[in-house]
N, C-alpha and C positions, 0 to 999 in steps of 0.2 A: 504493500500500500504506500509506503514512504516512497518509493522510485515513480510510483504512479502520481502520487502528488506534486512532488520536483518535476516529473515531467510536465505536467499539465501548466503548472505555474511558469516554469521555463518557457514553455511554448506561448503562452500568452504575453509574456513580458516580451518575448522576440516579436510576435505579430505587433503588440503596442510600439515596441522601439523602432522597427521599421516603419509603422506607420508615420510616426513623429520624423524620423529622417527623411525618408522618401516623399511625403505628401504634409509638411507642416500645416500649410494653409487650409487643408482639409480638415487634418487632426483636432487643430484648436476650436472649432465650434463642434465638433463630433462629441467630445467629452464632457459631459454633463458638469458644470461647476467652473471649467478651466478659464472662461470669460470674466470670471469674477476675481481672478487673481491679478489681473494687468493686462495691458495692451499686448497684442500678439508680436512676439518677435520670433522669427524663424529661424535665426541663429540661436536663441537659446534654447527653442524646441528641438532642435537637432543635436543639441549638446546633451540634452538630457535623455532623448532617445538614444543616442550612442551608448550612455551609461545604462540604459535599460538592455539594450543589447549585449553588454559585458556582462551584467547581472543575470539574464537568462542562461549566457554560456556555462557560468559558474555552477546554475542550478542544475542544467541539463548533462554536463560533464559529469557532476557529482550521482544523479540519477543512473548514468551509464556504468561509472567508475567511483566506486565509495573513496578511494584514497583522492580523488579530487574535491574534497571537502573542503580545503583552503580558500579554494576559488569561489566556493558557494558562500561561504562565511562572508568574504569580500563583497561579493554582488549584494547579499542580504543585508551586509552593514548599510550600504548606499540605501538600500529601499527603507530600511529602518530609519537612518539620517534625514530621508527625504519625507517621510512619514511625519517625524518630529516636527520638521519644518511646516507643515500643515497644521500639526497641532499648536506649535507657537503661533503662528499667523490666526489661528482662530480666537486663542487665548489674548491675543494683543487687540482683538476688534478687527483685524484686518479683512475677515471673511464671515459669514453670518455662522450662527449654530448649525442651521440647515447644512451648511455646505460642510462641516466637521463631520455630520452624520454620513453624509455621501462619501467622504475620505474616509471614516473609519472603516467601509465596506471595499472600498477601491483601494485604497493606500496602504492604510495600517493593518488591516487584517492579513493581506497578501504579505506584506514584509515580516510580521510575528512568525506566522506561517513558515515562511522560507527561512527564516533564522532558525527556527526550532528545528526544522528538517535537516538543516545544513551540518549540524554538529555532530561529528563522527560518533559512530554505534559503537559502543564497549564491546569487544571482544570477549566471551567468555573464558572464565580463568582457565589456563592449559593444566590439565592434569600430570601429576607427577610422573614420570616415565622412570620404573624401575630396573 
């Protein structure tokens, strides 16, 4: 189940990042609440899209190869920091509470799930060989 969730998150992040990178003007109005964060800036949207693609790569690599977990931690850390920026903006009154509820589902929850699933799983203790 862990690999499946990492794969689904990774593919979703990859799709979003590619959309941001390749069609920022179409992405901007398509995502609920984004236009409340400030004026459209295609360079900035592409920068964040690139970060999403890197985060996706870390999650997808870890879904395939467990030893790639450091890449997933790095990507998930970006996602969490990005989510915390959204929370901070809401606490500062820069966006509405309704916006924060939307962000909780689309930004914060995926970041927390990705980070939780990125940590390496502990191997069972090796038995003593006689």
